[in-house]
LORORO-82894 format. One line per 8 residues: number of its first residue (from 1); for each residue x, y, z of C-alpha. Coordinates in pm, 1 decimal. Each point is the difference from the previous one (the first is absolute). Layout:
N
NUM = X,Y,Z  ...
This chain:
151
1 = -2606.7,4612.3,1031.8  91.9,-149.8,337.0  -222.6,-306.7,-70.4  163.4,-55.6,-336.3  348.9,18.0,153.4  -95.1,-250.6,270.6  -155.3,-228.7,-261.0  315.0,13.6,-215.3
9 = 226.0,-69.8,300.3  -223.4,-292.5,101.6  12.8,-142.9,-352.4  380.1,35.3,-22.7  49.5,-159.4,342.8  -212.0,-309.1,-73.1  78.8,-63.3,-369.0  311.6,-211.6,81.2
17 = -209.1,-218.7,229.9  -252.6,-62.8,-276.5  263.3,-106.2,-252.5  187.5,-214.4,255.2  -291.9,-241.0,28.1  -13.4,-74.4,-372.5  76.3,-354.9,-109.4  320.9,-37.3,-198.7
25 = -30.8,-195.0,-324.6  345.0,-9.3,-159.9  -99.0,-279.6,-243.5  -260.5,41.8,-276.2  -130.5,-311.4,-179.5  -152.0,-72.6,-339.4  -108.9,-342.3,-123.7  -48.4,-166.2,-337.4
33 = -75.9,-342.0,-141.5  170.8,-136.2,-313.7  -128.7,-293.9,-199.9  254.6,-282.7,-36.9  -230.9,-249.0,-169.3  -363.7,-115.4,13.8  45.5,-151.6,347.0  259.0,220.6,164.7
41 = 54.2,368.4,78.0  269.3,196.1,179.8  -97.8,241.2,279.2  251.8,284.8,12.0  33.3,244.3,290.9  195.2,323.0,-61.0  129.7,191.0,303.6  129.1,357.2,-11.8
49 = 203.5,74.1,312.5  58.3,354.1,128.0  356.9,131.9,23.6  168.8,-89.0,327.4  -214.1,-312.7,52.2  61.5,-367.8,-69.3  -239.3,-293.4,-26.9  117.1,-347.8,90.1
57 = 20.7,-277.5,-259.2  -176.2,-335.7,-22.8  272.0,-228.5,137.1  76.8,152.2,340.3  190.0,-221.0,249.4  -180.7,-128.6,309.5  -8.3,253.6,287.1  46.8,279.9,-252.3
65 = -240.0,271.6,-111.6  -344.0,-77.2,-141.5  37.8,-123.6,-361.8  -200.9,119.3,-298.9  -260.5,-254.5,-110.5  -306.1,-39.5,-222.5  -300.8,-165.2,164.5  -300.2,-118.7,-203.2
73 = -357.0,-47.8,120.5  -124.4,-355.2,-50.4  -224.3,-48.6,-302.0  -147.4,-276.9,-210.2  88.0,203.6,-312.2  378.8,15.4,45.0  292.1,-122.7,206.0  348.0,146.5,46.1
81 = 293.9,-197.2,-139.1  345.1,-28.0,157.9  118.1,296.6,208.2  37.5,372.3,-69.2  310.4,104.7,-193.4  201.8,321.1,-4.6  -5.7,141.1,-352.7  212.8,291.8,120.7
89 = 292.4,-160.6,187.2  40.5,111.4,359.6  331.0,118.4,145.4  156.5,-214.2,272.9  170.3,208.1,267.9  83.2,-23.0,370.2  -270.0,160.1,214.4  128.2,134.9,333.1
97 = -344.3,-6.8,164.2  -53.7,-371.4,-68.6  374.9,-83.4,2.6  -24.8,-213.0,-315.2  13.6,22.8,-377.4  -348.1,77.6,-131.6  -139.4,57.6,-349.6  -169.1,333.9,-64.3
105 = -127.1,226.8,-276.0  52.3,373.6,-43.4  -197.7,225.0,-236.7  -194.7,-282.2,-169.8  -85.3,-367.5,19.3  -191.4,-238.8,-222.1  -134.4,-323.7,146.3  -190.8,-260.8,-202.2
113 = -175.4,-331.7,44.5  -161.7,-235.0,-248.1  -363.8,-98.2,47.8  -188.0,-293.9,-154.8  -341.0,103.5,-135.9  -257.2,-274.4,59.1  -315.6,181.8,-108.4  -47.1,323.4,-195.6
121 = -85.7,273.0,64.6  196.4,20.5,323.6  74.0,283.9,236.8  333.2,-62.2,169.1  -6.5,151.0,347.6  272.8,30.4,255.8  251.3,232.7,155.1  369.1,77.6,17.0
129 = 154.8,8.3,345.4  327.1,185.1,60.3  214.2,196.1,245.2  192.1,324.2,-53.2  275.0,178.6,191.3  204.3,315.3,-33.6  315.8,106.4,188.3  -203.4,103.5,304.1
137 = -282.7,-249.7,39.4  -196.6,-293.3,-134.6  -370.9,3.5,-67.5  -208.2,-297.7,108.7  -77.0,-256.3,-272.1  -269.8,123.0,-238.2  -242.3,-153.3,-251.5  -135.0,134.9,-329.5
145 = -292.5,-180.9,-165.9  -50.9,-72.6,-369.9  -288.7,-120.4,-221.0  94.9,-103.1,-353.0  -252.0,-114.1,-260.7  85.6,-281.2,-241.0  -251.7,-29.2,-284.2
């Protein structure tokens, strides 16, 4: 009985330390590709943002937080067109930490970019890079990869 009590006390004492070291991931991503025509598709990135967190928009002023962006791997089968666009409009508000007006998303964001298909089938590879903050801290910029098949 004494061993069990010591084991339980040990577990209760060190459980907070185990959960403290977990990586926070306040943004979850899903990706899709939509056919526009025979030669062009739209890559769409959907972000779901946890309550209390914000993710910065695409057009962040210089010396501001890290902007959200879509980056594509180079390929002979496709090439990105133009720049990423915010399907879900971001909110522009003054940020005390950066002392400037910055665009950000809360709860959800949808970012898209058109891609020219040169040769089918193609697997469009890349990643979304982004930064998130809450009222207490900011996480370092993060990347989430995607692989999308175009038949």
